[in-house]
C-alpha positions, -999 to +999 in steps of 0.1 A: -303+035-100-296+006-116-269-010-099-246-035-121-228-067-105-190-063-116-175-098-116-140-100-097-109-116-112-113-139-086-141-152-102-125-181-117-109-191-085-117-230-082-089-245-066-095-271-041-071-263-010-052-298+005-072-317+030-049-326+064-055-364+075-053-351+114-085-356+136-105-328+131-089-309+100-111-295+070-108-283+036-123-263+012-126-242-024-129-209-028-155-202-058-171-168-075-159-137-056-181-106-067-176-069-064-201-043-062-206-010-068-217+020-046-252+022-028-261+051-013-288+062+007-295+097+020-317+119+033-325+158+050-350+170+072-355+208+076-389+207+087-407+189+120-415+158+094-390+128+096-377+118+063-362+082+055-352+062+029-342+026+016-319+015-007-314-024-018-287-018-042-298-035-069-326-056-054-326-088-029-291-097-039-260-073-043-240-100-044-244-133-053-221-164-065-229-202-075-213-232-057-215-270-067-222-289-037-204-324-042-225-356-033-197-370-004-207-369+029-195-346+057-198-314+033-209-285+044-213-244+030-195-215+046-196-180+038-172-149+036-190-114+029-171-082+031-181-050+027-169-015+032-197+010+047-200+047+055-220+066+075-225+102+078-245+121+101-251+157+104-275+172+131-281+209+141-302+225+168-315+259+169-332+280+195-343+308+213-358+320+244-354+286+262-370+266+238-359+233+234-348+219+198-340+185+192-326+171+157-322+134+150-302+112+125-303+076+119-283+054+094-279+013+092-265-010+069-279-045+074-267-078+055-285-105+047-275-141+035-298-165+017-286-199-005-316-211-034-311-243-055-304-237-091-334-253-114-314-248-145-280-250-163-268-214-156-289-208-126-310-180-142-338-197-122-334-209-086-362-224-060-388-201-046-375-206-012-347-210+003-327-245+003-314-241+038-313-216+068-280-194+072-267-189+107-267-155+116-299-151+095-290-116+096-262-092+107-258-054+112-229-042+095-231-007+110-257+013+128-256+052+139-284+070+159-271+107+168-294+130+185-282+167+195-304+188+217-301+221+232-322+250+249-305+280+242-319+318+252-307+334+211-286+363+202-295+398+193-310+399+224-326+435+244-337+442+278-372+459+283-359+485+309-398+490+327-401+453+327-367+435+326-381+409+299-351+402+277-361+393+240-338+379+214-347+381+180-320+355+164-317+317+177-286+304+185-274+274+167-252+246+173-242+219+147-225+181+151-211+163+123-194+125+127-181+107+095-169+072+093-158+044+070-148+010+079-145-026+064-164-057+074-164-089+072-185-120+086-182-155+081-222-173+078-228-209+082-254-230+060-271-247+089-285-277+072-274-310+048-277-301+011-282-328-015-258-325-045-267-298-069-254-261-080-268-234-056-269-199-057-260-181-026-272-146-026-261-118-001-288-089+004-278-055+018-303-027+033-291+008+039-317+027+055-319+063+067-338+085+093-338+122+099-360+145+119-362+175+134-384+193+162-388+232+145-378+253+117-356+279+127-323+265+108-321+233+128-320+202+106-308+163+103-290+147+076-276+112+068-255+095+042-249+060+042-234+036+019-217+008+006-190+008-012-162-025-025-180-058-011-168-095-023-186-126-010-167-160-010-187-196-009-166-226+006-167-260+006-162-274+044-151-310+047-156-323+078-128-349+094-132-377+115-144-374+149-171-348+132-194-358+110-207-322+101-205-284+110-240-269+128-247-238+144-245-243+187-275-241+211-267-219+240-260-234+273-294-243+292-311-251+262-317-283+237-317-291+204-335-321+201-327-350+225-289-337+225-275-303+240-249-291+212-225-265+234-215-229+221-182-236+242-174-238+281 
């Protein structure tokens, strides 16, 4: 299904916030907020073979926006990505005669941000490789693994009066359905100095489902994972004295180059 990126009413907003002069303060500007249509991935398994699907939702860049980076020093790019996500998992097990039945349903929604340098006036052509790394490189907005197992005797049972053996002709079934919808937001840092120019920020969204079941006696699994409304905002952050830049921290006990950049107390 072809995905169409819809520009939100905020896309024309380019107002620069006032920068306070106190030590360590920052200022920024909002630019190019985008909305996306629904992206859905849905599978059902009713046999012993697992079913799966992966939907990129319009390609590598479901959300994207262009931002102009000035030549002034102490500038960093901060990204704010938000998505409405939904996951439905439905598992059914069926067994008789004491056999075990298992059904599994797994869904995930993973976000990957990247930034590229624009090579023409309108950013229709961008660099083949990212202009700088982004931290974190991927974020799982939602993931669920639901597994249901049961060992059941069955229904419509009769007993052989001579041997005492109990025979059940119909399987018993158990079903579990879970459905959640959430809104998530995450901030990303372009971890590196960017030369002055125009860049395109791209937010990739991968929606994946896997469904499996161990028998065909009425057991099954269904997964529905989807992304609804979403927005992406890029912001220029100006570092003030005594800080010269914003960078990702290094976990305690490790070094970055010759200095230690701690993550906190």
